[in-house]
Structures are given as structure tokens and as C-alpha cells.
N, C-alpha and C positions, 0 to 999 in steps of 0.2 A: 796568363793562366790564372793567377791569383785574382785578377780583375774579373775574369769570367765567373770564377767561383763565387766571388762576392755578389755579382749580379744575380747569379742563380740563387744564392742564399736569401737575398732580398726578395726575389720573386717567390721563393717557397714560403718565406715569412708572410708575404702579402696574401698568398693563397690560403695559408693557414689562418691568418687573421680574418680574411673574408669568410672562410669556412666556419670559423668560430662565431662570427657575427651572424651568419645565416643560421647556424645551429641555435644560437640564442634567440634569434627571431622566430625560428620554428617552435622553440620551446614556449616562447611567449604567445604563440598562436594556438597553443593547445587549449581545448575547452576547459573551462573552470567548473569543477564539480565540488560541491560542498556535501559533506556527510554529516548527518545528524544521527547520533548513536542512541539507541534506547535499550540495548541489551539483547536478550534472547539467545537461543542456541547457537546462532551464527558467531557469537562472541564467547561461547562457553567452552570451558576446558575442564578436565578433572580437578584443576586447582582453582576453579571459579571463573567468573566472567572477566575477560581481558579487555583492556582499553583497545579501541579501534585502531589506534596507532600501532599497537603490537601486531594486530591482524594484518595491517597494511604492509608492515615490514616483512611479513612472511609471503607477501604476494607482490614482489617488486615489479612485475610486468604491468600492473595496473597503471603505473606512472607513465607508461607509453601512450595512454589514451587521454589523460587529463592531468591538469594540475589540481591537486586535491587538498582541501582544508577540512578539518574535523571539528565538530562541536559535540562534546560528550554530554548529552542531556541527562540520561538516566541509565542505570544498568539493572534491569529487572526482567523476570520472565513474563511471557505474554499473558499468562493467566492472571497476572497482577495488574495489567493495564486497566485504567479507569477512564471514565468520561472526562475527568479533569485532565488526565494525560493527553487525551485526544485534543482537547482545547489548547493545552500548552504546546503540543507538537505543532499544531496548526499555526499558532502565534509565533513560535520559534522559526518556522519556515518563512513566514511573511516578513519577520524581522530580518532574517538572513538575506532575503531577496531585496529588501529595502536598503540594507547597509552595504550590500555587495551587488549592485545592479548589473555587473558584468557576468554574473553567474549563469552558466549554460544549463546546469541541471543539478538536482538535489537527490541524494540517496538517503533513505531512512532505514537503518538496520532495525530489525524487529523480530520478536519471537513468532513462531508459526501459528499458535492456536488462535490468536485474535488479529493476525495480520490483515485478513480480509476485511474485518470490521474497521480497523484504523484506516486502511486504504479507502474504504467507501466513505467514511466520515470526511476524510481530507478531500476527496473528490467533490463533495457537496459544498464545502465551505471555503476552499482556497480559490482566490481570484487571481489566477495566473495561467499563462500558456507555457511557462517553463516546465520541462519534464520533472515530475516528482516520481521517484522510483522506490517502492518498498521492496526490501529483500530480507529473506530469512533462510533458515536451514532446518533440516530434520535431524541431523546427527552432529554431536559435539565434535569440536576440533580435536585432532590427534586420535580419533577413533577410526575404526575400519570403514572405508568408503564414505568418509565425511564429505558432505556436499557444499559446505559453506564457502570454501575457497572459490569454486567455479561460480557459484551464485553471486558472490561479491564481485568477482571479476566481470561477470556479464552485466550486473546492475550498473556499474560505473560506465561500461561501454554504451549501454542503452541511454543512460542519463546524459552522456556526452554527445549522443547522436542527434543531428539536426532533425531527422524524421520523427523523433519522439515528441517534439514540441506540439502543443495543442491537442494531444490525444488524452489528456486527463491524467489522473494518477494511475500508475502502472505497478503491477507486481511481477517481478522478474525472478523466476526460480526454475530449476531443472531445464535450463536452456530454452525456456518459453517466456513470452511476453503476454501478460494477461491484463485485461481491463479491470479496474477496481470493482466496478458494479457486478461483473459476471463471475468472478473467480471465488472458489470456496475450497477449503481444506476437506478432503474426503477420506484420507487414510491416516492411521495413527503414526507410523514411523517410516513408511516407505517414501522414497524421494519423489515419486510421481504423484504425490498426494494432491497437488493443486490442480483444479479442473474448472473449466469455464462452461460446463454444461452444454446445452443445446447450441450455443452461439460460437464456442470455440475460442482459442487464443487469438490475439491480435497479430502476433508475429513470432519469429524465432531469433534466438541469440546463438547462432552457429559460430563455430570457431573462426570461420573466415570472414563473416560479415553479420551485421544486424539487418534483418529483413522484416518489414511490416507488410501485411496483406490486407488489413482492413482498419477502420477507425471507428470508434463509438459514435453513435448518432444521438444517444440520449444526452440530456443537458448535464454538464459537469464543469468544474473549475471556472474558467473565464466566462461561461455563459450560464452558470448555475444561478438559481433564484434564491439560494439558501446560504448566504455568507454569514459569518459570525456577527458582523455589525456591532462590534464592541463587547460581545459576550466574553467574559474571562473566567467565570466560575460555573462549575457543573450544575449548581443549584439553580442557575438561571434557565436551564432547559427543563421542560416538563418530564415527569416520570412516565416511562412507557414500559410495560411488562409483556412478556411472551407467555402464553398458556398453550399447553400441548394437548392435542386431541388423541384419545385412544378409545378402544372399545368400552362402552358403558361408562365413559367419563361423566362425572356429575358436575354440578355448578360451582363446587367449592373453590377451584383454582381461580375462576373468574371473580367470585365474591371476595376472595383473599386479595386479589390485585386491586380491586376497587377500595377495599378497606385500608390497604396500604397507601392509598393516595394516587394511584395511577390515573393519569389524564388520558392515557391511550392504552389500548390492548391490541397486540398482534396475536392472532390465532394461528398456531401451527396445525392446521386442519388436516383432515383426510386428503389424499391426493386429488380428489375431485373438488376440493375447496369447500368443505362443509364440516361442521362440528356434530357432536351427538345432539339429540333433541334436548337433553337437560342443559348442556352447555349453551345451545342456541337460545333457550329461554333466558338464561342468565345474561348472555351477551346483549340480547334485545333490551333487557332491563337496564343494563349498564349504559347502552347507547341512549336510551330515553333519559337517563340521569346526566347526560352530557359527556360521557366518556367516548372518545373516538375509537371505533373498532375497525381493524383491518384484517382481512382474511388472506393468509398465506397458506402454505401446505407443507407437510412433513416429507414429501416424496423426493424432493431435491431437484427435479427437472419439470419443465412445463410451466405454464402460467395459469393463474386462477381466472376463470372466465368472468367477465362483467355481467351485470344483470342479476347477481345473487343478492341476498339480503344485506351484506356488508361490503364495504369498500374493498376492491381487489388490490392485492399487492403485486399484481402482474406476475412477473417471473422472479421476483426477489425472494431470496431465502428469508425465513422468519427473522434472523438476526439483522439482516440488512433492511428489511421492512421496518423494524423497530427504529433503526437509525434515521431513516427517512421521515417516519411519523414524528419522531422526537423533535 
């Protein structure tokens, strides 16, 4: 009897040991996701911006989907983000991928106001197929209907998902997966603020699964022609300004941009892709003086048709046309 019990105890111990080994192996097989924190509302609370580690401790289920490492880069609001920050974030991402080649995905926490601009800049300069996911929030943590927890949860799931590879930089918010080139913030505080216009989102981050329905066809990340190529300072990029068109607008904004040293000007023109006659004359003069002029429009959707006096921004918003021209 004792002998049988001993045999059973050994068998149970072996099963437990084997189970532990399998669990350890399963844990080791989890995707490796690195988080680069830059601040924003997603890390904000009434007491100030929290460390990302604090946010993660409040969302323990995230650990089911990936082994997570954090790099706390900065903690600022998105209205404070600069071109230098864009360059630094890009270089931090490439440094992390170089130092940790086993990385399956990267999540960048970011404030909402300029998240689309940071995402588009990164999509142009990062040379990688590794998923890069930007995530933000509209409402502070601990406030009514805060959206940061679900957005963060979904961003890690998308970054860890094999189908996200090669699709460029993504913005994951409000249970939707957007392409960096297409998405823009459209509302002040409501959680459905992010919209991809005529083209729509790439996929959905539903609670049961991540589902992609399309992939961007424009050049980005690994096949982009516009990598940093050693650029480390914002001053190494040319100045590009945006001028806004409105009824009876004169030449003053164009002339001020040229006087300030702009090498390029993006026009937020009328929805048909045109400026006022006075602006048109000033823009033609600026172009004759060697300033690059690109025509976008202020309407938000649709593309500027080619064949007009100035280079078309296609369907890029003025803020993204500025990044591309720069």
C-alpha cells in the first residue's frame, strides 16, 4: 500500500514537473513586446503622469499576450511633441530592435493631439517589418469612461499579433486598427475621435480576436524611400510651414512663411484644392524663388486633383503633407 502511494506520489510529481516545464516553455514562447513611453493622456491621472509600469500593474491581463519590457523615454503632453522628439523616438525604436532582435512588436504610448503626426513620421523613416503600434487615449485614468485601459490592452495584443507584421506603423484606439498615413483625430474629447476617412480602418481589435481586413499599398517602413540616414537633429530637416486658405485671404501668410525661412509650404486650400487669387500670386512667387509648394485642402476628405498649378498632396491632410514634404 505504502509502495503504491509512493509510486503515485512520484508519478504526480513527474506530471507536475512536466506541467511546470511546459508552462515555462509556453511562457517563453510568448511574443516579446517592448513599450516606449512618451506620456500623454493614456498615462495621465489627477496626480500627474504615471510611469507605464504603474499602468501595466493595473492591467494584469496584458501579460497573458506578451512578455513586456518598458523604456520610459519622456512624459509630456502631445501638444509639446517636437520634430526632435520624432527623430529621437525613431532612433530609440531602431536601437531597441537592434539590441533586442527577438522583439515581436513595439508599442509607443502617446498623447492624442499629435499621435497621427508622430505615427506618420515613423512610418516614413523606420526601416523594419516589426509591428510598431501607437496608442493613446482621450480621457484621463481614474475618470468616468476612461478609454486608456482598453486601448493599451488592444495595442499590446496587436503588436504581438503575427498578422500585424509588414503593415507599417499602426494606430490602435477605440477597438480599431488604423494605418498611420490615413488616420486623423477629428473630435475634441469623444472616444471615437480617430477616423481613417475615405479608406477606413485596417482592422478590428475585438475582445475575442485581432482581425485585419486590408493592408496599406503606399510605401512605408521597410520599403520607404525616406529613412533618416544618420539624421539626429531637427535642424537637419528643412523648415516647412502650413498656410490656411479662407475667404479673401491675402498674401501675408505666404510671405511670412518665406521670410521665416521656409523651404516648403503646404497650403490648406479650399476643398477643391485652390487658394484665393491673392494667395495664388504669392505662392507662385515663392515657387519661383525656390520654395516648394504643395496643395492640400482643409476639407478633411478626398484628394487634390493633379494638373493644377502646384504639386498635389493627394489625399494627405495638411499636417501629414508637411511631414512628407519636409
